[in-house]
C-alpha positions in Angstrom: -12.0 44.2 39.8 -15.4 44.2 38.2 -17.5 47.3 38.0 -20.7 45.2 38.1 -21.4 41.5 38.8 -21.4 39.0 36.0 -24.7 37.7 37.2 -27.3 38.2 40.0 -29.9 35.9 41.4 -33.2 36.2 43.2 -33.5 33.2 45.4 -32.5 30.2 43.3 -33.4 32.0 40.0 -31.0 33.8 37.6 -32.0 37.5 37.5 -29.5 39.4 35.4 -26.6 37.9 33.5 -23.7 39.2 31.3 -24.4 38.1 27.7 -21.2 36.2 27.3 -21.7 34.4 30.6 -25.3 33.6 29.5 -24.1 32.1 26.2 -21.5 30.0 28.1 -24.2 28.7 30.5 -26.5 27.8 27.7 -23.7 26.0 25.8 -22.7 24.0 28.9 -26.3 23.0 29.7 -26.9 21.9 26.1 -23.8 19.7 26.1 -24.9 18.2 29.5 -28.4 17.5 28.2 -27.1 15.9 25.0 -24.5 13.8 26.8 -21.5 15.5 25.1 -20.1 16.4 28.5 -20.1 14.9 32.0 -21.1 16.7 35.2 -18.0 18.1 36.9 -17.4 18.4 40.7 -18.3 21.9 41.9 -18.3 23.9 45.1 -21.3 25.7 46.4 -20.9 28.9 48.4 -23.9 30.5 50.2 -24.3 33.3 52.7 -23.6 31.0 55.6 -20.2 29.9 54.2 -19.1 33.2 52.6 -17.4 34.5 55.7 -15.3 31.4 56.0 -13.7 31.8 52.5 -10.1 33.2 52.3 -9.4 35.0 49.0 -5.9 34.6 47.6 -5.0 37.7 45.6 
């Protein structure tokens, strides 16, 4: 289990982020902007759907 979150947000803005995660995000965004990678399907989880999620441990 993590002692602290990998990243935190304020509204839709990134607030604090682990340095390795930040580097990964920047690399991915750069590759998307330059056309080296395609957009992948993703899932969005917000406070309204958080309680509906079942974690498999």
